[in-house]
C-alpha positions in Angstrom: 17.7 14.0 9.9 18.2 11.9 6.7 19.5 9.0 9.0 16.5 9.2 11.5 14.0 9.3 8.6 15.5 6.9 6.9 13.0 4.3 8.1 10.4 6.1 5.9 12.7 7.2 2.5 14.4 4.2 1.8 10.8 3.6 -0.4 10.9 6.8 -2.0 12.1 7.3 -5.2 15.0 9.8 -5.7 14.5 11.1 -9.1 12.1 13.8 -8.5 14.8 16.6 -9.2 13.2 19.9 -8.1 10.9 18.3 -5.6 13.7 17.0 -3.5 15.5 20.4 -3.5 16.2 21.1 -0.2 16.1 24.7 1.6 19.4 25.2 3.5 19.9 28.3 5.9 22.9 28.4 8.2 21.5 30.3 10.5 21.9 29.1 14.5 19.4 28.9 16.9 19.1 32.3 18.8 17.7 33.1 22.1 15.6 36.6 22.8 17.9 39.0 22.6 16.3 41.4 25.2 15.8 40.1 28.7 12.5 40.4 29.7 11.2 42.1 33.3 11.8 40.0 36.0 7.8 38.2 37.1 8.6 37.0 40.8 6.5 34.3 42.7 4.8 36.2 45.4 6.1 34.9 48.9 3.6 32.0 50.4 1.9 31.6 47.2 3.6 28.1 47.1 3.5 27.6 50.5 -0.5 28.2 50.4 -1.3 26.1 47.4 0.4 23.2 49.0 -1.5 23.7 52.2 -4.7 23.8 50.1 -3.6 20.3 48.7 -3.2 19.0 52.0 -6.6 20.1 53.5 -4.3 22.3 56.3 -6.4 25.4 57.1 -4.2 26.8 59.9 -0.7 26.5 57.3 -2.9 27.8 54.9 -4.3 30.9 56.4 -0.8 31.3 57.5 0.8 31.3 54.2 -2.0 33.4 52.7 -1.2 36.3 55.5 2.6 36.4 53.8 0.7 36.2 50.4 -1.3 39.9 51.7 2.1 41.7 52.2 3.2 41.1 48.2 2.3 43.5 45.6 0.2 40.7 44.4 -1.7 40.5 47.9 -5.2 41.3 47.1 -5.9 39.5 44.0 -3.6 36.5 45.1 -5.8 36.6 48.2 -8.6 36.2 46.6 -7.8 33.6 44.0 -6.1 31.8 47.0 -9.7 32.1 48.9 -11.8 30.8 45.9 -9.1 28.2 45.4 -9.6 27.1 49.4 -13.3 27.1 49.1 -13.8 24.8 46.0 -13.1 21.7 48.5 -14.8 23.9 51.5 -18.2 24.9 50.5 -19.9 22.3 53.0 -17.9 23.9 56.1 -17.5 27.2 54.9 -20.8 28.3 53.0 -20.9 32.1 54.8 -17.3 32.3 53.3 -18.3 31.4 49.8 -21.1 33.4 49.8 -19.3 36.3 51.0 -16.7 35.7 48.1 -19.1 35.4 45.2 -21.0 38.4 46.5 -17.7 40.7 46.6 -15.8 39.5 43.7 -18.1 38.1 41.5 -15.8 38.6 38.4 -12.7 37.6 39.9 -11.1 34.2 38.7 -12.4 30.7 39.5 -15.7 32.3 40.4 -18.0 30.6 38.1 -16.2 27.0 39.6 -17.0 28.1 43.0 -20.5 29.0 42.0 -21.4 25.9 40.3 -19.7 24.1 43.5 -22.2 25.8 45.8 -25.0 25.3 43.7 -24.2 21.6 43.8 -24.3 21.7 47.5 -27.2 23.7 48.2 -29.3 21.5 45.8 -28.0 18.2 47.7 -29.0 19.8 50.8 -32.3 21.6 49.3 -31.9 24.8 50.5 -34.3 25.7 47.8 -34.4 29.5 48.6 -30.6 30.2 48.6 -30.1 28.0 45.8 -32.7 30.6 43.7 -30.5 33.6 45.1 -27.0 32.4 44.2 -28.3 31.4 40.9 -29.6 34.4 39.8 -26.6 36.5 41.0 -23.5 37.0 39.3 -21.0 35.7 37.8 -23.0 34.5 35.1 -22.6 30.9 34.4 -23.6 28.4 31.6 -26.7 26.3 33.2 -26.0 22.8 32.3 -29.1 20.7 32.6 -28.3 19.5 35.8 -28.3 23.5 37.6 -31.4 24.1 35.5 -33.1 21.5 36.6 -32.3 22.4 40.3 -33.8 25.8 39.6 -36.9 24.9 38.5 -36.9 22.3 41.8 -36.5 25.4 43.8 -39.3 27.3 42.2 -41.5 24.1 42.9 -40.4 24.0 46.5 -40.5 27.8 46.9 -43.7 28.7 44.7 -45.2 25.4 43.9 -45.8 25.7 40.8 -43.9 26.4 37.6 -44.3 29.2 35.3 -45.6 28.7 31.4 -41.9 29.1 30.4 -40.7 27.0 32.5 -43.1 24.4 32.0 -42.3 24.3 28.1 -38.7 24.1 28.7 -39.2 21.0 31.0 -41.1 19.4 29.1 -38.8 19.7 26.1 -36.0 18.6 28.5 -38.1 15.9 29.5 -38.7 14.5 26.2 -35.2 14.2 25.0 -33.9 10.6 24.2 -31.4 10.4 26.8 -31.8 9.8 30.5 -31.5 13.2 32.5 -29.7 14.0 36.1 -31.0 13.4 39.3 -31.5 16.9 40.1 -34.8 16.9 37.2 -36.4 14.0 39.2 -38.6 16.0 41.2 -39.5 18.3 38.1 -40.2 15.2 36.1 -42.6 14.1 38.6 -44.7 17.4 39.1 -44.9 17.4 35.5 -46.5 14.0 35.7 -48.8 14.8 38.5 -49.8 17.5 36.7 -50.9 16.4 33.5 -47.9 17.6 31.7 -46.9 14.7 30.1 -49.7 13.2 28.1 -49.4 10.2 25.8 -48.4 12.6 23.0 -45.2 13.4 24.7 -44.5 10.1 25.9 -44.8 8.5 22.4 -42.0 11.7 21.1 -39.7 10.2 24.0 -40.2 6.8 23.1 -39.2 7.6 19.8 -36.3 10.1 20.3 -34.9 7.1 22.7 -35.4 4.4 19.8 -33.5 7.1 17.5 -30.6 7.7 19.8 -30.4 3.9 20.5 -31.2 4.3 24.1 -33.5 0.9 24.2 -33.6 0.7 28.1 -34.9 4.2 28.3 -37.7 3.3 25.9 -38.5 0.0 27.7 -38.6 2.2 30.9 -41.0 4.6 29.6 -43.5 1.6 28.2 -43.3 0.5 31.7 -44.2 3.8 32.9 -46.3 5.5 30.6 -49.8 5.1 29.4 -50.9 2.1 27.9 -50.2 1.1 24.2 -46.6 2.6 24.1 -45.0 -1.1 23.9 -46.5 -1.4 19.8 -45.3 2.1 19.3 -42.1 1.6 20.5 -42.0 -1.8 18.6 -42.9 0.0 15.8 -40.1 2.2 16.1 -37.5 -0.5 16.6 -38.8 -2.3 13.7 -38.4 0.6 11.5 -34.8 1.2 12.6 -33.6 -2.6 12.3 -35.7 -3.5 9.3 -35.7 -0.3 7.7 -36.0 -1.8 4.1 -39.2 -3.9 4.7 -40.9 -1.1 7.3 -40.5 1.5 5.4 -41.2 -0.4 2.0 -44.9 -1.2 4.2 -45.0 2.5 5.0 -44.8 3.5 1.8 -47.4 0.9 -0.1 -49.7 2.2 3.0 -49.3 5.9 2.2 -47.8 5.8 5.5 -46.3 8.8 8.0 -43.9 11.0 6.1 -42.1 11.4 9.3 -41.8 7.8 10.0 -40.5 7.2 6.4 -37.6 9.6 6.3 -36.6 8.1 9.7 -36.7 5.0 8.0 -34.9 5.9 4.8 -32.2 7.9 6.6 -31.6 4.9 9.0 -31.6 2.3 5.9 -29.2 4.9 4.2 -26.5 4.7 6.4 -26.3 0.6 5.7 -27.4 0.3 2.4 -27.8 4.0 0.5 -28.4 2.1 -2.7 -31.9 0.6 -1.5 -32.7 3.4 0.4 -32.4 5.5 -2.8 -34.6 3.1 -4.8 -37.3 3.1 -1.8 -36.9 7.1 -1.9 -37.9 7.1 -5.5 -41.1 5.1 -4.6 -41.7 7.7 -1.8 -41.2 10.4 -4.3 -43.6 9.0 -7.2 -46.1 8.5 -4.6 -45.6 11.9 -3.4 -45.4 10.9 0.1 -42.2 13.4 1.6 -41.8 17.1 1.5 -38.9 18.5 -0.9 -36.9 19.0 2.6 -37.4 15.2 3.6 -36.4 13.7 0.1 -33.7 15.9 0.1 -32.6 15.0 3.7 -32.3 11.1 2.4 -30.5 12.2 -0.9 -28.1 14.1 1.2 -27.4 11.2 3.6 -27.6 8.2 1.1 -25.1 10.3 -1.6 -22.7 11.2 1.6 -22.6 7.4 2.7 -21.5 5.9 -0.5 -18.9 8.7 -0.8 -17.9 7.8 2.8 -17.5 4.6 1.4 -15.3 5.6 -1.4 -18.2 3.9 -4.0 -17.8 4.6 -7.8 -21.3 6.1 -7.9 -20.7 8.2 -4.8 -20.0 11.6 -7.4 -23.0 11.3 -9.5 -25.1 10.9 -6.4 -23.5 13.9 -4.7 -24.3 15.9 -8.0 -28.1 14.6 -7.7 -28.3 15.9 -4.2 -30.7 18.9 -4.4 -29.3 22.2 -4.2 -31.3 23.3 -0.9 -30.1 20.0 0.7 -26.4 20.7 -0.3 -24.2 21.9 2.5 -20.3 22.2 3.1 -20.2 18.3 3.4 -21.8 17.8 -0.1 -19.7 20.3 -1.7 -16.1 18.8 -0.5 -17.2 15.1 -0.8 -18.3 15.8 -4.5 -14.7 17.0 -5.0 -13.2 14.5 -2.6 -15.1 11.3 -4.6 -13.7 12.8 -8.0 -10.4 13.2 -6.4 -10.0 9.7 -4.9 -10.7 8.3 -8.6 -8.2 10.6 -9.9 -11.3 11.9 -12.3 -9.6 15.6 -13.0 -12.2 16.6 -15.4 -14.7 15.7 -12.7 -12.6 17.4 -9.8 -12.7 20.4 -11.7 -16.1 20.6 -12.4 -17.2 19.8 -9.2 -14.7 22.5 -7.3 -16.3 25.2 -10.1 -19.7 24.4 -9.0 -19.0 25.0 -5.4 -20.6 28.6 -3.7 -17.6 30.9 -4.0 -16.0 31.5 -0.8 -15.6 27.9 -0.7 -14.1 27.3 -3.8 -11.6 30.2 -2.6 -10.2 27.9 0.0 -6.6 26.9 -0.2 -7.4 23.4 -0.5 -9.2 23.6 -3.5 -7.4 26.4 -5.2 -4.6 24.0 -5.1 -6.7 20.8 -6.2 -8.2 23.1 -9.1 -4.8 24.3 -10.5 -3.3 20.6 -10.0 -6.5 19.2 -12.2 -6.0 22.3 -14.8 -2.1 20.7 -15.2 -3.5 17.3 -15.9 -5.6 18.6 -18.2 -3.1 20.3 -20.2 -3.5 23.7 -18.6 -0.3 23.9 -16.6 0.2 27.7 -17.8 -3.4 28.4 -15.9 -1.8 26.2 -13.0 1.3 27.7 -12.1 0.6 31.1 -11.0 -2.2 29.4 -8.6 0.4 27.8 -7.3 3.0 30.3 -7.0 0.7 32.4 -5.0 -0.3 29.3 -2.5 3.3 29.0 -1.9 3.6 32.5 -0.3 2.3 30.7 2.8 4.4 28.1 4.8 1.2 26.0 5.4 0.3 22.2 3.9 -1.2 23.2 0.7 1.6 26.3 0.5 4.3 23.6 0.7 2.8 20.9 -1.8 2.0 24.1 -4.5 5.9 24.8 -3.9 6.6 21.5 -4.5 5.1 21.4 -7.8 7.3 24.7 -8.7 10.4 23.7 -7.0 10.1 27.0 -5.4 12.0 27.2 -1.7 9.6 27.6 0.9 8.6 30.7 2.3 10.3 30.2 5.9 11.8 33.1 7.6 15.4 33.7 7.0 16.3 32.5 10.7 14.8 29.6 12.8 15.6 31.2 16.0 13.1 32.6 18.2 13.8 36.1 18.8 10.5 37.9 19.2 9.7 41.5 18.8 10.5 43.4 21.3 7.8 45.7 22.9 7.8 49.4 24.2 8.7 49.7 28.0 5.1 51.5 28.7 3.6 48.3 27.2 5.6 46.0 29.2 4.9 48.5 32.3 1.0 48.0 31.7 1.1 44.3 31.9 3.2 44.1 34.8 1.1 46.3 36.6 -2.0 43.8 35.9 -1.9 41.6 39.3 -4.3 38.9 37.3 -1.7 38.3 34.5 1.6 38.6 37.2 -0.4 36.1 39.2 -1.1 33.6 36.2 2.5 34.0 35.3 3.5 33.0 39.0 1.2 30.0 39.0 2.7 29.3 35.6 6.4 29.2 37.3 5.2 27.3 40.2 3.8 24.5 37.7 0.0 24.9 38.2 -0.8 25.0 34.7 -4.6 24.9 34.9 -5.3 27.6 37.5 -2.3 29.5 35.2 -4.0 29.2 31.9 -7.9 30.3 33.6 -6.0 33.3 35.5 -4.0 34.1 31.9 -7.6 33.5 29.8 -9.1 36.0 32.7 -6.9 38.5 32.2 -6.6 38.3 28.2 -10.6 38.6 28.1 -10.0 42.4 28.8 -6.7 42.9 27.0 -6.5 45.7 24.6 -5.0 44.2 21.1 -2.3 46.5 21.2 -0.6 44.7 23.9 -1.0 41.2 22.7 2.7 41.6 21.2 3.9 42.3 24.6 2.0 39.8 26.3 3.2 37.2 23.8 6.8 38.4 24.5 6.4 37.9 28.3 4.9 34.4 27.5 8.0 33.6 25.3 10.5 34.6 27.9 8.8 32.4 30.5 9.1 29.4 28.0 4.9 29.4 28.1 4.8 27.8 24.9 1.1 27.2 24.5 0.0 30.9 25.6 2.5 32.3 22.8 0.5 30.2 19.9 -2.6 31.1 21.5 -1.6 34.8 21.4 0.1 34.3 17.7 -3.5 32.9 16.5 -5.4 35.8 18.3 -2.9 38.2 17.0 -3.7 36.5 13.5 0.4 36.5 12.6 0.5 32.7 12.0 2.5 33.3 9.4 4.8 36.5 10.7 8.0 35.8 10.2 8.9 37.7 13.5 6.7 35.1 15.2 7.0 32.0 13.3 9.7 30.1 14.9 8.4 31.0 18.5 5.1 29.2 17.1 6.8 26.4 16.6 8.4 25.9 20.2 11.2 23.1 21.3 10.5 21.9 24.7 12.0 18.9 26.2 14.3 19.0 23.4 16.8 16.3 24.8 14.0 14.0 25.8 12.5 14.1 22.4 16.1 13.6 20.6 16.8 11.0 23.1 13.7 9.1 22.6 13.4 9.2 18.8 17.0 7.9 18.5 16.2 5.0 20.6 13.0 4.5 18.4 14.9 4.8 15.3 12.4 7.6 14.3 12.3 11.3 13.2 12.3 14.0 16.0 10.2 16.2 14.0 7.9 13.7 13.6 7.7 13.5 18.0 7.2 17.0 17.9 5.1 18.1 15.2 2.3 15.1 16.8 3.1 16.6 20.4 2.4 20.2 19.4 -0.8 19.2 17.8 -1.9 17.0 20.4 -1.7 19.0 23.3 0.2 22.5 22.0 2.9 21.1 24.8 0.5 21.3 27.7 1.7 18.2 29.6 -1.3 18.3 31.9 -4.3 17.8 29.8 -6.6 15.5 28.9 -9.2 14.5 26.1 -12.8 13.6 26.7 -12.3 10.3 25.2 -9.5 9.9 28.4 -6.1 10.4 26.3 -3.5 12.3 28.5 -0.5 14.3 28.4 2.1 15.9 25.6 1.5 13.0 23.2 -2.3 12.6 24.3 -2.1 8.7 25.0 -5.0 6.9 26.4 -4.0 4.4 29.3 -4.4 1.4 27.9 -2.4 2.3 25.0 0.7 3.5 27.5 0.3 0.1 29.0 0.5 -2.1 26.0 3.3 -0.4 24.1 5.2 -0.1 27.7 5.2 -4.1 27.4 5.2 -4.1 23.6 8.6 -1.7 23.4 10.0 -3.3 26.6 10.2 0.0 28.2 10.1 -1.2 31.8 8.7 1.9 33.2 7.5 1.2 36.6 5.5 4.5 36.5 3.0 5.4 33.9 2.1 8.9 34.9 1.3 10.5 31.3 1.2 13.9 32.6 5.1 13.6 33.5 7.0 14.9 30.0 9.7 11.7 30.8 7.2 9.2 30.5 4.9 10.6 28.1 7.5 11.0 25.4 8.8 8.0 25.9 5.9 6.0 25.3 4.8 8.4 22.5 8.2 8.1 20.8 7.6 4.2 21.1 4.6 4.1 19.9 5.1 6.5 17.1 8.0 3.6 16.0 5.4 0.8 16.5 3.1 2.7 13.8 6.5 3.3 11.9 6.9 -0.1 11.4 3.0 -1.3 11.4 2.7 0.9 8.0 6.2 0.4 6.6 7.1 3.4 6.7 4.2 5.7 5.1 3.7 8.8 6.9 0.5 9.5 6.3 -0.8 6.2 7.4 1.1 6.3 10.6 -0.1 9.7 11.4 -3.8 8.8 10.2 -3.7 6.0 12.6 -2.1 7.8 15.7 -5.3 10.1 15.6 -7.8 7.6 14.1 -6.9 4.3 15.3 -4.7 1.7 13.6 -8.0 -0.5 12.6 -9.5 2.3 10.5 -6.5 2.6 8.2 -7.7 -0.7 6.2 -11.0 0.7 5.2 -9.1 3.8 4.0 -6.6 2.1 1.7 -7.4 2.6 -2.1 -8.6 -0.2 -4.6 -5.6 1.5 -7.1 -2.3 3.6 -6.2 -2.8 7.1 -5.4 -0.5 10.1 -4.6 0.2 10.7 -1.0 -1.6 13.9 -1.2 -4.5 12.7 -2.9 -5.0 10.0 -0.3 -4.1 12.4 2.4 -6.9 15.1 1.2 -9.7 11.8 0.8 -9.3 10.7 4.5 -12.8 9.8 5.8 -13.0 12.1 9.2 -12.4 15.2 8.9 -10.8 15.5 12.4 -8.0 12.9 10.9 -7.6 14.8 7.6 -6.6 18.3 9.3 -4.5 16.2 11.8 -2.7 14.7 9.0 -2.1 17.7 7.0 -0.9 19.9 10.3 1.2 17.0 11.4 2.9 16.8 7.9 3.6 20.5 7.4 4.7 20.7 10.8 7.4 18.0 10.3 9.0 20.0 7.8 9.1 23.2 9.8 10.7 21.4 12.9 13.5 20.5 10.5 13.9 24.0 9.6 13.5 24.9 13.1 16.0 22.4 14.7 18.3 22.3 11.7 18.1 25.4 9.8 16.9 23.9 6.8 13.4 21.8 5.2 13.3 18.8 3.2 10.5 18.5 0.4 7.0 17.8 2.2 6.8 15.1 -1.3 9.8 13.5 0.3 6.9 12.4 3.2 4.2 11.6 1.0 4.6 7.7 -0.9 2.5 6.6 -3.0 -0.5 4.7 -1.3 -1.3 1.5 -2.6 -4.1 -1.1 -2.2 -3.9 -3.3 1.1 -1.9 -6.3 0.7 
């Protein structure tokens, strides 16, 4: 471990005494002690899935007949039929209707229903659309499907009911363009006098607030006369907020406009926003709620910029306008300046439940220690140190205590009763999910697993986790451990931190001179070891790489990979490890910076560097983005756990948290 971590550790002090005492456990890795029941793949299932991929109807029907003879026959047939029909709704509508009617509660039926509704809307089969929409299975009707339902109402009834009119008007006045299926509904609203000048103004205003100036221009061309000046007024309020708000206050203008202008200004110039807010308050132009919203945003913006006045501003936010963001950033603002009196003061002012969060209990104890009250701090740290998580490890480091990791780092999990296993193996949807997992159809495997899990009695979850562990279905094991509320249970802890692709990870970590525990911790946090998942932003695979980043690091690190299939574990791990190596070099061996950069992008890190050197734990807990802060905490704690998991020992978290100084 020390060798591979050397890039990061050479700059850390070695005089930390108790802080650097490792935890040694010479317990070897051990497999599960009990053989799980064999979970066979039904004959014909793989052939049927391959035929679906090819669009081979005869081959599919032949394979489906084979599946019908297996113990999972009925469930497998329903699943396969739905899978086949997802791409055949145009050609086999009667089969779709029959399957939805006969098996509305089966997996994939909501997907099939949505797909069929799209087909019906495209063909304006409105009677069938309304019939299918109103039938089980229930689906979350997004705007596209809801508008199509209203279009069906218009086609069939010639009008909309009062409630539908109100909902359709509300949809129309959103500040963004809506799906094309809404066009007939919006045209009917227009033709029937439901879109008056007031609602046009509301949509223009909403479009400007959303930054959709193109939509605002379209509305001006289409709507009643006089909208252009109204639009220009709101654009000026947005783009030249200080001047526009000042004039509005002088003219004792509309409170809503003044408030929105101040909110825009607070994002760019919180000091000026507060000055104008004071004028508006003296003139009694705003409600308490409106003024509170501006106070809140201006103070938070100052905190996000790490401004020295942020603490005082946050303390001045009216009580009714304070939320968790205000309370926590009041503490973070004091913490960032190492003002321990204010740290303690801000935590003590928090609502009780929030103040009891582990993060704030840890920092209140740190404040006590800095203020000469270590006697009060030590029992708090001792209690926190009983849990093996980020703040628990930090608390243990403060006291030089051993980490509360289980005695064994092997992956033996509790053996269930035979009756529990029998109940699970008699559940056809679960067994089909496991079969799909074995055949490497992860998305559908998870769908069927979740379908079965919805009605699974709680007492069977440990047995199901045992089966998933035995099948190396690592992401489902972690999901079940969380649902059982056993995240820190010693019996399940090692299974929660799985070691898939161990050879690949260690080989690529060696090549890049980085710590394999870092690779594992990133991989677990990014994908929970699901190789096929993607993010809304386009990141893909085990280490959630963006395709552009993958291409860049392939060239930069001279990997010479000819195929960049990011769902392939070998490719993804090679590229991800190379990118981590690049982050290591770029951030001079400082894990907190490199980890935050992996999540938020390296370009943001410079803005988050302090004016004066900060302890690593302070810097991590004052990272601007909530997501990145939680990500850094989880990855750092995961590195400690993965070292224990692989080697049976754990170095101190403090070793991963160097002092973070200003930009060079």
